[in-house]
Backbone as JSON Lines, residues from 0, in Angstrom:
{"i":0,"aa":"X","n":[3.12,-4.25,1.71],"ca":[1.77,-3.73,1.75],"c":[0.88,-4.62,0.89]}
{"i":1,"aa":"X","n":[-0.27,-4.95,1.35],"ca":[-1.2,-5.82,0.65],"c":[-1.71,-5.13,-0.61]}
{"i":2,"aa":"X","n":[-1.95,-5.92,-1.65],"ca":[-2.45,-5.36,-2.9],"c":[-3.8,-4.69,-2.7]}
{"i":3,"aa":"X","n":[-4.63,-5.24,-1.82],"ca":[-5.94,-4.64,-1.6],"c":[-5.81,-3.2,-1.13]}
{"i":4,"aa":"X","n":[-4.79,-2.9,-0.34],"ca":[-4.57,-1.51,0.08],"c":[-4.11,-0.66,-1.08]}
{"i":5,"aa":"X","n":[-3.25,-1.22,-1.96],"ca":[-2.81,-0.47,-3.14],"c":[-3.98,-0.19,-4.06]}
{"i":6,"aa":"X","n":[-4.88,-1.16,-4.21],"ca":[-6.04,-0.95,-5.07],"c":[-6.89,0.17,-4.52]}
{"i":7,"aa":"X","n":[-7.05,0.22,-3.23],"ca":[-7.82,1.3,-2.62],"c":[-7.1,2.62,-2.76]}
{"i":8,"aa":"X","n":[-5.77,2.59,-2.69],"ca":[-5.01,3.84,-2.78],"c":[-4.84,4.29,-4.23]}
{"i":9,"aa":"X","n":[-4.58,3.39,-5.12],"ca":[-4.23,3.86,-6.43],"c":[-4.92,3.07,-7.56]}
{"i":10,"aa":"X","n":[-0.93,-4.14,-11.6],"ca":[-1.65,-4.94,-11.93],"c":[-0.63,-5.92,-12.92]}
{"i":11,"aa":"X","n":[-1.79,-6.85,-13.84],"ca":[-1.25,-7.96,-14.61],"c":[-2.06,-9.13,-14.33]}
{"i":12,"aa":"X","n":[-2.39,-9.46,-15.12],"ca":[-3.17,-10.6,-14.71],"c":[-2.37,-11.86,-14.95]}
{"i":13,"aa":"X","n":[-1.87,-12.37,-13.87],"ca":[-1.12,-13.61,-13.92],"c":[-1.95,-14.63,-13.17]}
{"i":14,"aa":"X","n":[-2.38,-15.69,-13.84],"ca":[-3.27,-16.65,-13.2],"c":[-2.8,-18.07,-13.43]}
{"i":15,"aa":"X","n":[-3.08,-18.92,-12.47],"ca":[-2.81,-20.35,-12.59],"c":[-4.02,-21.09,-12.08]}
{"i":16,"aa":"X","n":[-4.0,-22.42,-12.07],"ca":[-5.11,-23.19,-11.55],"c":[-5.29,-22.95,-10.06]}
{"i":17,"aa":"X","n":[-6.53,-22.88,-9.6],"ca":[-6.82,-22.68,-8.18],"c":[-7.95,-23.58,-7.77]}
{"i":18,"aa":"X","n":[-8.09,-23.78,-6.49],"ca":[-9.2,-24.56,-5.97],"c":[-10.4,-23.65,-5.82]}
{"i":19,"aa":"X","n":[-11.56,-24.09,-6.3],"ca":[-12.76,-23.27,-6.29],"c":[-13.09,-22.82,-4.88]}
{"i":20,"aa":"X","n":[-13.52,-21.58,-4.75],"ca":[-13.98,-21.05,-3.47],"c":[-12.9,-20.51,-2.56]}
{"i":21,"aa":"X","n":[-11.64,-20.67,-2.92],"ca":[-10.56,-20.17,-2.07],"c":[-10.0,-18.89,-2.66]}
{"i":22,"aa":"X","n":[-9.64,-17.91,-1.8],"ca":[-9.06,-16.67,-2.32],"c":[-7.71,-16.93,-2.97]}
{"i":23,"aa":"X","n":[-7.33,-16.05,-3.89],"ca":[-6.12,-16.27,-4.64],"c":[-5.43,-14.95,-4.95]}
{"i":24,"aa":"X","n":[-4.15,-14.88,-4.69],"ca":[-3.34,-13.71,-5.05],"c":[-2.11,-14.2,-5.79]}
{"i":25,"aa":"X","n":[-1.75,-13.48,-6.85],"ca":[-0.58,-13.82,-7.64],"c":[0.35,-12.62,-7.7]}
{"i":26,"aa":"X","n":[1.64,-12.89,-7.68],"ca":[2.67,-11.86,-7.78],"c":[3.52,-12.18,-9.0]}
{"i":27,"aa":"X","n":[3.82,-11.16,-9.82],"ca":[4.62,-11.4,-11.03],"c":[5.62,-10.27,-11.24]}
{"i":28,"aa":"X","n":[6.73,-10.62,-11.83],"ca":[7.75,-9.66,-12.22],"c":[7.98,-9.85,-13.71]}
{"i":29,"aa":"X","n":[8.01,-8.75,-14.44],"ca":[8.2,-8.87,-15.87],"c":[9.04,-7.77,-16.45]}
{"i":30,"aa":"X","n":[9.56,-8.04,-17.63],"ca":[10.34,-7.06,-18.38],"c":[9.95,-7.2,-19.83]}
{"i":31,"aa":"X","n":[10.09,-6.11,-20.56],"ca":[9.72,-6.17,-21.97],"c":[10.15,-4.93,-22.7]}
{"i":32,"aa":"X","n":[9.54,-4.74,-23.86],"ca":[9.92,-3.65,-24.75],"c":[8.73,-2.74,-25.03]}
{"i":33,"aa":"X","n":[9.03,-1.49,-25.29],"ca":[8.06,-0.56,-25.83],"c":[8.17,-0.66,-27.34]}
{"i":34,"aa":"X","n":[7.05,-0.75,-28.0],"ca":[7.04,-0.88,-29.45],"c":[6.41,0.37,-30.06]}
{"i":35,"aa":"X","n":[6.6,0.55,-31.34],"ca":[6.04,1.72,-32.0],"c":[7.09,2.77,-32.25]}
{"i":36,"aa":"X","n":[6.65,4.04,-32.25],"ca":[7.58,5.12,-32.6],"c":[8.44,5.58,-31.44]}
{"i":37,"aa":"X","n":[8.26,5.03,-30.23],"ca":[9.08,5.37,-29.07],"c":[9.71,4.1,-28.5]}
{"i":38,"aa":"X","n":[10.75,3.56,-29.13],"ca":[11.33,2.31,-28.64],"c":[11.94,2.47,-27.25]}
{"i":39,"aa":"X","n":[11.9,1.4,-26.5],"ca":[12.46,1.42,-25.16],"c":[12.19,0.11,-24.45]}
{"i":40,"aa":"X","n":[12.23,0.15,-23.12],"ca":[12.0,-1.04,-22.32],"c":[11.21,-0.67,-21.08]}
{"i":41,"aa":"X","n":[10.65,-1.69,-20.42],"ca":[9.86,-1.47,-19.21],"c":[10.02,-2.66,-18.28]}
{"i":42,"aa":"X","n":[9.87,-2.41,-16.98],"ca":[9.8,-3.48,-15.98],"c":[8.57,-3.21,-15.11]}
{"i":43,"aa":"X","n":[7.92,-4.28,-14.68],"ca":[6.73,-4.14,-13.85],"c":[6.7,-5.24,-12.8]}
{"i":44,"aa":"X","n":[6.39,-4.84,-11.57],"ca":[6.09,-5.77,-10.5],"c":[4.59,-5.63,-10.27]}
{"i":45,"aa":"X","n":[3.85,-6.71,-10.45],"ca":[2.4,-6.64,-10.35],"c":[1.83,-7.71,-9.47]}
{"i":46,"aa":"X","n":[0.69,-7.41,-8.9],"ca":[-0.04,-8.36,-8.07],"c":[-1.5,-8.35,-8.49]}
{"i":47,"aa":"X","n":[-2.11,-9.53,-8.57],"ca":[-3.52,-9.64,-8.9],"c":[-4.25,-10.35,-7.78]}
{"i":48,"aa":"X","n":[-5.51,-9.99,-7.61],"ca":[-6.4,-10.71,-6.71],"c":[-7.57,-11.18,-7.56]}
{"i":49,"aa":"X","n":[-7.71,-12.47,-7.68],"ca":[-8.79,-13.03,-8.49],"c":[-10.04,-13.14,-7.63]}
{"i":50,"aa":"X","n":[-11.04,-12.34,-7.96],"ca":[-12.28,-12.27,-7.19],"c":[-13.19,-13.45,-7.51]}
{"i":51,"aa":"X","n":[-13.15,-13.92,-8.75],"ca":[-14.09,-14.96,-9.19],"c":[-13.86,-16.31,-8.52]}
{"i":52,"aa":"X","n":[-12.65,-16.62,-8.1],"ca":[-12.32,-17.85,-7.36],"c":[-12.69,-19.13,-8.12]}
{"i":53,"aa":"X","n":[-12.61,-19.09,-9.44],"ca":[-12.95,-20.27,-10.23],"c":[-11.71,-21.0,-10.7]}
{"i":54,"aa":"X","n":[-11.81,-22.31,-10.83],"ca":[-10.72,-23.1,-11.38],"c":[-10.65,-22.89,-12.89]}
{"i":55,"aa":"X","n":[-11.77,-23.08,-13.59],"ca":[-11.87,-22.89,-15.04],"c":[-13.12,-22.09,-15.35]}
{"i":56,"aa":"X","n":[-13.16,-21.52,-16.53],"ca":[-14.32,-20.73,-16.96],"c":[-14.03,-19.25,-16.89]}
{"i":57,"aa":"X","n":[-15.09,-18.45,-16.72],"ca":[-14.95,-17.01,-16.65],"c":[-14.27,-16.59,-15.35]}
{"i":58,"aa":"X","n":[-13.32,-15.67,-15.45],"ca":[-12.6,-15.18,-14.29],"c":[-12.58,-13.66,-14.31]}
{"i":59,"aa":"X","n":[-12.42,-13.04,-13.15],"ca":[-12.29,-11.59,-13.07],"c":[-11.59,-11.25,-11.77]}
{"i":60,"aa":"X","n":[-10.99,-10.05,-11.75],"ca":[-10.27,-9.66,-10.55],"c":[-9.7,-8.26,-10.66]}
{"i":61,"aa":"X","n":[-8.83,-7.93,-9.71],"ca":[-8.17,-6.63,-9.66],"c":[-6.67,-6.82,-9.82]}
{"i":62,"aa":"X","n":[-6.01,-5.76,-10.26],"ca":[-4.57,-5.81,-10.46],"c":[-3.95,-4.49,-10.03]}
{"i":63,"aa":"X","n":[-2.75,-4.56,-9.48],"ca":[-2.01,-3.35,-9.11],"c":[-0.52,-3.66,-9.22]}
{"i":64,"aa":"X","n":[0.29,-2.63,-9.16],"ca":[1.72,-2.88,-9.27],"c":[2.53,-1.61,-9.3]}
{"i":65,"aa":"X","n":[3.77,-1.77,-9.77],"ca":[4.7,-0.67,-9.95],"c":[5.33,-0.86,-11.32]}
{"i":66,"aa":"X","n":[5.45,0.22,-12.1],"ca":[6.06,0.1,-13.41],"c":[7.06,1.23,-13.64]}
{"i":67,"aa":"X","n":[8.22,0.86,-14.19],"ca":[9.23,1.82,-14.61],"c":[9.52,1.57,-16.08]}
{"i":68,"aa":"X","n":[9.6,2.61,-16.86],"ca":[9.92,2.47,-18.27],"c":[11.01,3.48,-18.64]}
{"i":69,"aa":"X","n":[11.73,3.15,-19.71],"ca":[12.76,4.05,-20.22],"c":[12.76,3.9,-21.73]}
{"i":70,"aa":"X","n":[12.77,5.02,-22.41],"ca":[12.74,5.0,-23.87],"c":[13.68,6.0,-24.47]}
{"i":71,"aa":"X","n":[13.62,6.11,-25.78],"ca":[14.51,7.0,-26.5],"c":[14.25,8.47,-26.2]}
{"i":72,"aa":"X","n":[13.05,8.8,-25.72],"ca":[12.7,10.2,-25.48],"c":[12.42,10.53,-24.02]}
{"i":73,"aa":"X","n":[12.62,9.57,-23.1],"ca":[12.37,9.86,-21.7],"c":[12.26,8.62,-20.85]}
{"i":74,"aa":"X","n":[11.74,8.82,-19.64],"ca":[11.56,7.71,-18.7],"c":[10.47,8.08,-17.71]}
{"i":75,"aa":"X","n":[9.99,7.08,-16.95],"ca":[8.96,7.39,-15.98],"c":[8.6,6.23,-15.09]}
{"i":76,"aa":"X","n":[7.8,6.54,-14.09],"ca":[7.33,5.58,-13.09],"c":[5.86,5.87,-12.82]}
{"i":77,"aa":"X","n":[5.08,4.81,-12.6],"ca":[3.71,4.99,-12.14],"c":[3.23,3.72,-11.44]}
{"i":78,"aa":"X","n":[2.1,3.84,-10.76],"ca":[1.47,2.73,-10.02],"c":[0.19,2.36,-10.76]}
{"i":79,"aa":"X","n":[0.23,1.31,-11.62],"ca":[-0.98,0.93,-12.35],"c":[-1.93,0.12,-11.46]}
{"i":80,"aa":"X","n":[-3.23,0.48,-11.51],"ca":[-4.27,-0.28,-10.83],"c":[-5.41,-0.5,-11.8]}
{"i":81,"aa":"X","n":[-6.18,-1.54,-11.63],"ca":[-7.29,-1.76,-12.54],"c":[-7.96,-3.08,-12.3]}
{"i":82,"aa":"X","n":[-8.65,-3.52,-13.32],"ca":[-9.39,-4.77,-13.25],"c":[-9.25,-5.54,-14.54]}
{"i":83,"aa":"X","n":[-9.68,-6.79,-14.51],"ca":[-9.6,-7.64,-15.7],"c":[-10.72,-8.66,-15.67]}
{"i":84,"aa":"X","n":[-11.03,-9.2,-16.84],"ca":[-11.97,-10.3,-16.99],"c":[-11.44,-11.18,-18.11]}
{"i":85,"aa":"X","n":[-11.74,-12.45,-18.03],"ca":[-11.25,-13.35,-19.06],"c":[-11.74,-14.76,-18.86]}
{"i":86,"aa":"X","n":[-10.98,-15.68,-19.4],"ca":[-11.36,-17.09,-19.34],"c":[-10.11,-17.93,-19.06]}
{"i":87,"aa":"X","n":[-10.3,-19.0,-18.29],"ca":[-9.24,-19.96,-18.03],"c":[-9.75,-21.33,-18.44]}
{"i":88,"aa":"X","n":[-8.92,-22.05,-19.17],"ca":[-9.23,-23.42,-19.57],"c":[-7.96,-24.24,-19.34]}
{"i":89,"aa":"X","n":[-8.02,-25.12,-18.35],"ca":[-6.83,-25.89,-18.01],"c":[-5.75,-24.96,-17.5]}
{"i":90,"aa":"X","n":[-4.59,-25.02,-18.09],"ca":[-3.49,-24.16,-17.66],"c":[-3.3,-22.91,-18.49]}
{"i":91,"aa":"X","n":[-4.29,-22.58,-19.35],"ca":[-4.18,-21.41,-20.21],"c":[-5.2,-20.36,-19.78]}
{"i":92,"aa":"X","n":[-4.74,-19.12,-19.67],"ca":[-5.6,-18.02,-19.25],"c":[-5.46,-16.88,-20.24]}
{"i":93,"aa":"X","n":[-6.59,-16.26,-20.6],"ca":[-6.59,-15.09,-21.46],"c":[-7.49,-14.04,-20.83]}
{"i":94,"aa":"X","n":[-7.01,-12.79,-20.74],"ca":[-7.8,-11.73,-20.13],"c":[-7.71,-10.44,-20.93]}
{"i":95,"aa":"X","n":[-8.72,-9.6,-20.73],"ca":[-8.73,-8.22,-21.18],"c":[-8.99,-7.36,-19.95]}
{"i":96,"aa":"X","n":[-8.35,-6.22,-19.88],"ca":[-8.54,-5.39,-18.71],"c":[-8.21,-3.95,-18.98]}
{"i":97,"aa":"X","n":[-8.31,-3.17,-17.95],"ca":[-7.99,-1.76,-18.06],"c":[-7.86,-1.14,-16.7]}
{"i":98,"aa":"X","n":[-7.4,0.09,-16.67],"ca":[-7.24,0.77,-15.41],"c":[-6.55,2.1,-15.59]}
{"i":99,"aa":"X","n":[-5.94,2.53,-14.52],"ca":[-5.26,3.82,-14.54],"c":[-3.99,3.74,-13.7]}
{"i":100,"aa":"X","n":[-2.95,4.33,-14.23],"ca":[-1.71,4.45,-13.47],"c":[-1.72,5.78,-12.74]}
{"i":101,"aa":"X","n":[-1.54,5.73,-11.45],"ca":[-1.53,6.96,-10.66],"c":[-0.1,7.27,-10.22]}
{"i":102,"aa":"X","n":[0.09,8.43,-9.68],"ca":[1.4,8.89,-9.21],"c":[2.45,8.83,-10.31]}
{"i":103,"aa":"X","n":[2.05,9.13,-11.53],"ca":[2.98,9.09,-12.66],"c":[3.95,10.26,-12.57]}
{"i":104,"aa":"X","n":[5.22,9.93,-12.55],"ca":[6.3,10.93,-12.56],"c":[7.18,10.58,-13.75]}
{"i":105,"aa":"X","n":[7.22,11.48,-14.74],"ca":[7.88,11.14,-15.99],"c":[8.65,12.32,-16.55]}
{"i":106,"aa":"X","n":[9.65,12.0,-17.35],"ca":[10.45,13.01,-18.05],"c":[10.38,12.71,-19.54]}
{"i":107,"aa":"X","n":[9.95,13.7,-20.32],"ca":[9.85,13.56,-21.77],"c":[10.55,14.77,-22.4]}
{"i":108,"aa":"X","n":[11.48,14.52,-23.29],"ca":[12.22,15.61,-23.97],"c":[12.75,16.63,-22.96]}
{"i":109,"aa":"X","n":[13.29,16.19,-21.87],"ca":[13.86,17.03,-20.81],"c":[12.83,17.85,-20.05]}
{"i":110,"aa":"X","n":[11.52,17.56,-20.23],"ca":[10.46,18.18,-19.45],"c":[9.94,17.15,-18.46]}
{"i":111,"aa":"X","n":[9.81,17.55,-17.19],"ca":[9.29,16.64,-16.17],"c":[7.81,16.91,-15.94]}
{"i":112,"aa":"X","n":[7.05,15.83,-15.72],"ca":[5.62,15.98,-15.51],"c":[5.1,15.0,-14.5]}
{"i":113,"aa":"X","n":[3.91,15.32,-14.0],"ca":[3.21,14.49,-13.02],"c":[1.79,14.3,-13.54]}
{"i":114,"aa":"X","n":[1.26,13.08,-13.45],"ca":[-0.09,12.89,-13.97],"c":[-0.62,11.49,-13.79]}
{"i":115,"aa":"X","n":[-1.43,11.06,-14.75],"ca":[-2.08,9.75,-14.73],"c":[-1.79,9.02,-16.03]}
{"i":116,"aa":"X","n":[-1.99,7.68,-16.0],"ca":[-1.71,6.84,-17.16],"c":[-2.85,5.84,-17.35]}
{"i":117,"aa":"X","n":[-3.94,6.21,-18.04],"ca":[-4.98,5.22,-18.35],"c":[-4.41,4.15,-19.29]}
{"i":118,"aa":"X","n":[-4.86,2.9,-19.11],"ca":[-4.32,1.82,-19.94],"c":[-5.37,0.75,-20.23]}
{"i":119,"aa":"X","n":[-5.13,0.02,-21.32],"ca":[-5.89,-1.17,-21.69],"c":[-4.89,-2.3,-21.82]}
{"i":120,"aa":"X","n":[-5.26,-3.5,-21.36],"ca":[-4.34,-4.62,-21.31],"c":[-4.97,-5.88,-21.88]}
{"i":121,"aa":"X","n":[-4.18,-6.67,-22.57],"ca":[-4.57,-8.01,-23.01],"c":[-3.45,-8.96,-22.6]}
{"i":122,"aa":"X","n":[-3.82,-10.11,-22.02],"ca":[-2.81,-11.06,-21.58],"c":[-3.12,-12.47,-22.08]}
{"i":123,"aa":"X","n":[-2.07,-13.26,-22.2],"ca":[-2.17,-14.68,-22.48],"c":[-1.18,-15.36,-21.55]}
{"i":124,"aa":"X","n":[-1.69,-16.2,-20.64],"ca":[-0.84,-16.83,-19.64],"c":[-0.89,-18.34,-19.68]}
{"i":125,"aa":"X","n":[0.2,-18.95,-19.22],"ca":[0.32,-20.4,-19.19],"c":[0.82,-20.84,-17.82]}
{"i":126,"aa":"X","n":[0.16,-21.82,-17.23],"ca":[0.59,-22.37,-15.95],"c":[1.76,-23.32,-16.19]}
{"i":127,"aa":"X","n":[2.86,-23.1,-15.47],"ca":[3.99,-24.01,-15.54],"c":[3.77,-25.19,-14.6]}
{"i":128,"aa":"X","n":[3.13,-24.92,-13.47],"ca":[2.68,-25.93,-12.52],"c":[1.56,-25.28,-11.72]}
{"i":129,"aa":"X","n":[1.2,-25.82,-10.56],"ca":[0.05,-25.25,-9.84],"c":[0.38,-23.94,-9.12]}
{"i":130,"aa":"X","n":[1.63,-23.49,-9.11],"ca":[1.99,-22.23,-8.46],"c":[2.69,-21.21,-9.36]}
{"i":131,"aa":"X","n":[3.34,-21.64,-10.43],"ca":[4.13,-20.74,-11.26],"c":[3.49,-20.54,-12.63]}
{"i":132,"aa":"X","n":[3.63,-19.31,-13.17],"ca":[3.05,-18.97,-14.47],"c":[4.03,-18.16,-15.31]}
{"i":133,"aa":"X","n":[3.76,-18.14,-16.58],"ca":[4.42,-17.22,-17.5],"c":[3.3,-16.57,-18.32]}
{"i":134,"aa":"X","n":[3.36,-15.25,-18.43],"ca":[2.29,-14.5,-19.09],"c":[2.87,-13.47,-20.04]}
{"i":135,"aa":"X","n":[2.29,-13.37,-21.22],"ca":[2.61,-12.32,-22.16],"c":[1.57,-11.22,-21.98]}
{"i":136,"aa":"X","n":[2.03,-10.01,-21.67],"ca":[1.15,-8.89,-21.32],"c":[1.35,-7.77,-22.33]}
{"i":137,"aa":"X","n":[0.33,-7.47,-23.12],"ca":[0.36,-6.36,-24.07],"c":[-0.44,-5.2,-23.5]}
{"i":138,"aa":"X","n":[0.11,-4.0,-23.57],"ca":[-0.54,-2.86,-22.94],"c":[-0.45,-1.62,-23.83]}
{"i":139,"aa":"X","n":[-1.57,-0.92,-23.94],"ca":[-1.64,0.38,-24.6],"c":[-1.94,1.4,-23.51]}
{"i":140,"aa":"X","n":[-1.1,2.41,-23.37],"ca":[-1.3,3.41,-22.31],"c":[-1.16,4.81,-22.87]}
{"i":141,"aa":"X","n":[-1.95,5.71,-22.31],"ca":[-1.88,7.13,-22.66],"c":[-1.38,7.88,-21.45]}
{"i":142,"aa":"X","n":[-0.24,8.54,-21.56],"ca":[0.37,9.26,-20.45],"c":[-0.11,10.7,-20.5]}
{"i":143,"aa":"X","n":[-0.91,11.08,-19.51],"ca":[-1.5,12.42,-19.43],"c":[-0.78,13.15,-18.3]}
{"i":144,"aa":"X","n":[0.03,14.14,-18.67],"ca":[0.94,14.75,-17.72],"c":[0.79,16.26,-17.67]}
{"i":145,"aa":"X","n":[0.94,16.81,-16.49],"ca":[1.06,18.25,-16.34],"c":[2.53,18.6,-16.32]}
{"i":146,"aa":"X","n":[2.96,19.53,-17.15],"ca":[4.36,19.94,-17.18],"c":[5.19,19.25,-18.23]}
{"i":147,"aa":"X","n":[4.62,18.25,-18.91],"ca":[5.35,17.54,-19.97],"c":[4.33,17.12,-21.03]}
{"i":148,"aa":"X","n":[4.78,16.9,-22.26],"ca":[3.83,16.52,-23.31],"c":[3.17,15.17,-23.05]}
{"i":149,"aa":"X","n":[1.88,15.06,-23.36],"ca":[1.18,13.77,-23.29],"c":[1.64,12.89,-24.44]}
{"i":150,"aa":"X","n":[1.59,11.57,-24.25],"ca":[2.0,10.65,-25.31],"c":[1.38,9.28,-25.07]}
{"i":151,"aa":"X","n":[1.46,8.43,-26.09],"ca":[0.91,7.06,-26.05],"c":[2.06,6.08,-26.11]}
{"i":152,"aa":"X","n":[1.98,5.0,-25.29],"ca":[2.98,3.92,-25.3],"c":[2.31,2.59,-25.58]}
{"i":153,"aa":"X","n":[2.96,1.76,-26.37],"ca":[2.6,0.36,-26.57],"c":[3.72,-0.45,-25.94]}
{"i":154,"aa":"X","n":[3.38,-1.41,-25.09],"ca":[4.43,-2.23,-24.49],"c":[4.0,-3.7,-24.48]}
{"i":155,"aa":"X","n":[4.99,-4.56,-24.54],"ca":[4.79,-6.01,-24.45],"c":[5.79,-6.52,-23.42]}
{"i":156,"aa":"X","n":[5.26,-7.15,-22.35],"ca":[6.12,-7.67,-21.28],"c":[5.92,-9.16,-21.13]}
{"i":157,"aa":"X","n":[6.99,-9.84,-20.79],"ca":[6.94,-11.25,-20.42],"c":[6.99,-11.28,-18.89]}
{"i":158,"aa":"X","n":[5.92,-11.77,-18.29],"ca":[5.79,-11.78,-16.82],"c":[5.98,-13.21,-16.3]}
{"i":159,"aa":"X","n":[6.75,-13.35,-15.25],"ca":[6.94,-14.62,-14.56],"c":[6.31,-14.46,-13.19]}
{"i":160,"aa":"X","n":[5.41,-15.37,-12.82],"ca":[4.67,-15.18,-11.58],"c":[4.56,-16.41,-10.71]}
{"i":161,"aa":"X","n":[4.08,-16.16,-9.48],"ca":[3.82,-17.22,-8.52],"c":[2.55,-16.9,-7.74]}
{"i":162,"aa":"X","n":[1.85,-17.94,-7.33],"ca":[0.66,-17.77,-6.5],"c":[1.08,-17.59,-5.07]}
{"i":163,"aa":"X","n":[0.59,-16.51,-4.43],"ca":[0.94,-16.22,-3.03],"c":[0.0,-16.89,-2.06]}
{"i":164,"aa":"X","n":[-1.25,-16.96,-2.38],"ca":[-2.22,-17.54,-1.45],"c":[-3.39,-18.12,-2.19]}
{"i":165,"aa":"X","n":[-4.01,-19.08,-1.53],"ca":[-5.19,-19.71,-2.09],"c":[-6.18,-19.9,-0.99]}
């Protein structure tokens, strides 16, 4: 399913060099750790569409994906969607973004809940070549659930990505 459909229904900003004026989509897979008072791990498959279509300078776009996490007090799944803005200079990209995770299904302290996951994201990415990237993705998310306690997660993921189209 195309990311544009996921964005309409319900991310990561992984960026590399692109030719100006051409559309661009990136796909990334990452794994990392939850930090803070709820240690654990997370995996995310994310796709970004860069709307700005710039080689260097200010960039912006949309992001969507799938995320699963597991920690000392529970586990969960959600579909994060959102947007980002940042700057690219040569093969280095830095962005700030935010969004909401929908279809959140999570278990905390043996209580199951369904809800949303608003999040803020900061990334720092490096182009390995004109198609492959590595990105460090830091995320703060608030899990707002019906049927289970709400909580906050801090996560840091290392994302490996590729450009799908230009």
